[in-house]
C-alpha positions as CSV (number, residue, x, y, z in Angstrom):
1,M,0.0,-0.1,0.0
2,A,1.0,4.0,-0.5
3,Q,1.8,6.2,2.0
4,Y,0.1,9.2,1.9
5,A,0.3,12.5,4.1
6,V,-2.9,14.3,4.6
7,L,-2.2,17.6,6.2
8,I,-5.1,19.3,7.7
9,Y,-5.5,23.3,7.4
10,E,-8.0,25.2,10.0
11,R,-8.8,28.7,10.1
12,V,-9.6,28.7,13.4
13,A,-6.9,28.3,16.3
14,P,-6.5,25.1,18.2
15,E,-7.2,26.5,21.3
16,D,-10.6,27.5,19.9
17,L,-11.6,24.5,18.3
18,P,-14.9,22.6,19.9
19,P,-14.0,19.8,22.2
20,E,-16.1,17.5,19.7
21,I,-14.0,18.1,17.1
22,M,-11.0,16.9,19.1
23,E,-12.7,13.9,20.3
24,A,-13.8,13.2,16.4
25,H,-10.2,13.2,15.2
26,G,-9.7,10.5,18.0
27,A,-12.5,8.3,16.0
28,V,-10.8,8.8,12.8
29,P,-8.3,5.6,13.1
30,G,-10.8,3.1,13.5
31,K,-13.2,4.6,10.6
32,V,-9.7,4.8,8.5
33,A,-9.1,0.5,9.3
34,A,-13.3,0.3,8.6
35,L,-12.3,1.8,5.0
36,G,-9.6,-0.6,4.8
37,G,-6.4,1.5,5.1
38,K,-4.4,2.2,8.2
39,E,-3.4,5.3,10.0
40,L,0.1,5.4,10.7
41,A,0.6,8.6,12.7
42,G,-1.9,11.6,13.7
43,L,0.0,15.1,14.8
44,A,-1.5,18.3,16.0
45,L,0.7,21.1,15.8
46,E,1.4,24.2,18.1
47,P,-0.2,27.1,17.0
48,S,1.5,28.6,14.4
49,A,2.9,31.9,16.5
50,T,4.9,29.3,17.9
51,A,6.5,29.2,14.4
52,T,10.4,29.5,13.6
53,S,11.0,30.0,10.2
54,I,14.5,30.0,7.9
55,R,14.3,31.5,4.6
56,G,17.5,31.9,2.9
57,G,19.6,30.7,6.3
58,V,17.6,33.7,7.8
59,V,16.1,33.0,10.9
60,T,12.9,34.7,12.2
61,D,9.9,34.0,14.7
62,G,6.7,33.0,13.6
63,P,5.4,32.1,10.4
64,F,7.0,33.4,7.3
65,I,4.0,34.7,5.3
66,E,0.5,35.5,6.8
67,T,-2.5,33.1,5.6
68,K,-6.1,32.7,6.2
69,E,-5.7,29.1,7.4
70,V,-2.5,27.5,9.4
71,L,-1.3,23.9,9.1
72,A,-2.8,22.7,12.4
73,G,-1.7,19.0,11.9
74,L,-1.1,16.1,10.0
75,T,-1.9,12.2,9.6
76,V,0.2,9.9,7.8
77,I,-1.8,7.1,6.2
78,E,-1.5,4.0,4.0
79,A,-3.8,3.7,1.3
80,R,-4.5,1.3,-1.8
81,D,-4.0,4.6,-4.4
82,L,-5.0,8.1,-4.4
83,D,-8.5,7.8,-4.7
84,H,-8.5,5.6,-1.5
85,A,-6.9,7.8,0.5
86,L,-8.8,10.5,-0.7
87,A,-11.7,8.5,0.5
88,I,-9.9,8.4,3.7
89,A,-8.9,12.4,3.9
90,K,-12.4,12.9,4.0
91,L,-13.0,11.4,7.5
92,T,-11.1,14.5,8.6
93,P,-12.9,16.8,10.8
94,I,-12.5,20.4,10.1
95,V,-13.9,23.6,11.4
96,D,-13.4,25.9,8.7
97,G,-10.6,24.8,6.5
98,G,-9.6,21.6,4.5
99,V,-7.2,18.9,4.0
100,E,-4.8,18.7,1.7
101,V,-3.4,14.9,0.3
102,R,0.0,14.5,-0.7
103,P,2.0,11.1,-1.9
104,L,5.0,10.5,0.4
105,L,8.5,10.1,-1.0
106,G,10.1,7.1,0.6
107,F,8.4,5.2,3.5
108,V,7.8,6.2,7.1
109,I,9.0,4.3,10.0
110,V,6.3,4.8,13.0
111,E,7.7,2.8,16.1
112,D,5.2,2.2,19.5
113,T,7.1,4.2,22.5
């Protein structure tokens, strides 16, 4: 099976997400398995204000550009093909944003800790 990154973009700050959205994210792995896929990793990111950017060797605090949506997290999944990955990505709970699906180059090793 191929591996894909599902990039989660939101316009709502992580601390302002309704609790039911966070609970819905916790239910996604079971739904992915029901569709015949596998969630390898799910990661939420700290707010973009905590970001540090490097461009041309120059380090700056905060995100590089202003955007309406920010990268809030990502999931790494295994799916049969892009169509299957898109069906899985549609399970992602979103308040006011969207998801982007990208095939991964190479492979990801996720170990239980």
